N, C-alpha and C positions, 0 to 999 in steps of 0.2 A: 329496335333493329335486331333482328335475328343473326346469331352468330354464323359465320361460315363453316361448313361441314368439310372436314378432311377427307371423309369417305361415306358412303351410305351406311346407315345403321342397319343391323339384323332386326327383324321383326321379332316381336316378342313370342315366345315359345318354340321359336325355329333354331335349329342348328344347320350350319352351312359352311362352305369353304369360302373364302374370300381373298383377294389379293389387295392390300394396303399398298398406298402410293409411296414412293421415296419421299423423303421431307426433311425439314429442321423441325426439331424438337427441343423445348426448353425443359430442362430437368432440375428438380430440386429433391435432394436426397436427404434421409432421416435415418433414425435408427428405430430397430424393431419392427413392429408390424405396421402396416399402413393404417388400419383400422383404429390403432391407439394414438396416431399422430398426424393425421390427414389434416387438420387444421394447421398444424405447423409447416406444412409442405406448401399450402396455398399461397400463403402470405409473401414469400420470396418472388414467386413466379407471377402474382397479380402486381407487385411493385415493379417488377421488371417491365412487364407489358405497358404498364402505366406510364412509367419513367420515359420509356422510348416510343409511346404512342402507336402500340403494335395492338391491331384489332384481336379480339379473343375468337378463336376457332374451337369448335367442338369436334370430338370429343375430348375429354381429359383422360389419359391412360394413368393407371395406377399399379406400380409393382407391390404386391402385397408383403411378401417376405423382404427384409432389408428395404424398408419403404421407400418410395420415391414415387413423385408425380411429374407428368409431363404434359406439357401444352404443346399443341401442334402450332406451328406459325405458317399462316396462309401463304402461297407463292407470292402474292401481291405486297406482302409485308416483309418480305425476307431482307430487303435492303437496310430496314429498320433495326435489325438484329445487331447489338454492338458487342458481342462476344461475351465470354465468361465473367460474372460480376456478382457480388453479394448473394453467395449460396447458389447462383444459378448457372448450369453447365449447359453450352449450346452443343447439341449433338445432331449430326447428318447421319440419316438412316437410309438404308437401301430399301427397295420394294420388298415386301414381306408376305409370305403365304400364311394364312392362319386358320384355324378352325374355329368358329364363331358360335355363340350361343346368346341370343337376344332374350331379355326379360324385362318385366316391369316391376317397380317396388322401390323400397328404400334402399340406400347405399349401405347396407350392413354386412358384416362378416358372414351371418347366417343366409343372407340371400346370394352372396358371392359363392359360398360353399356349395349351396345346392344347384346354382347355375354351372359351377365347375364339375361337380360330379355328373350332371346330366350330359355335359358336353364330353367329359372323358368317357362315358359310356357310348355315346353317337360315335366318338373318334375310334373307339375299340372296334366298333362294327364296320369301320371302312378298312377293307382289306389291302388297298394301295397305299395307306398313309400312317405316319406315326408321328407322335410328338417329338419336336425337335428343341422344346424349350419348356419354362414353366409358364402356369396360366397366370393372366393378368386381368385387371379390370378395367373396364372402359365405361366412362360415365358421360351421359349425354346432357344433362340438366342442371341448372343452377340449383344451389342450396334452398332458395325461398320455394321451388315447385314442390307442390305436395306430394309425399311419397307414393302415393298411389297413381301419379301420374310420371313418374320419374321413369326413364328407361336407362337400361344399362346392358351391357355385354360382359362375356368372359371370352378372351381369346387365348388359344394355345397355339404357339408356331408350329408349323408341321413342316414334313419332307416325305419323300416316296420311303415306302417301307423298305428296309433292308432285309435281304433274304438270309 
């Protein structure tokens, strides 16, 4: 059974603006860089959703510096959220406007950085917008999916450009 999507993915090779819905996310935080400790971030989140019988929702979001991983909770699953516990923080987030770059490939630092740089160049060419936060990763597929089939995105929060 496929996981429910929190929002539609951005197609590979495309940069676009998108509005992400308000929602509930589960956060697992670590130290250092995401790409050096992602395995340690996944476990607490997976144990939380398993313990509370919460269905997996895609994508998974990843804060790269000051490593953190976020699982979306589907609206139909929110009543099962039991609050903060065992290294997992429950966060309610408002609707967000982001610049998004879709790509295909493995979930590596090099792929993240290439997509981030392409997205920053695209955002620099948008006269009405500017970055309002740090880039972060958005990962759509399970670890067992072959790297050449994996989809991912880089998002940068945006706001109207200040004069």
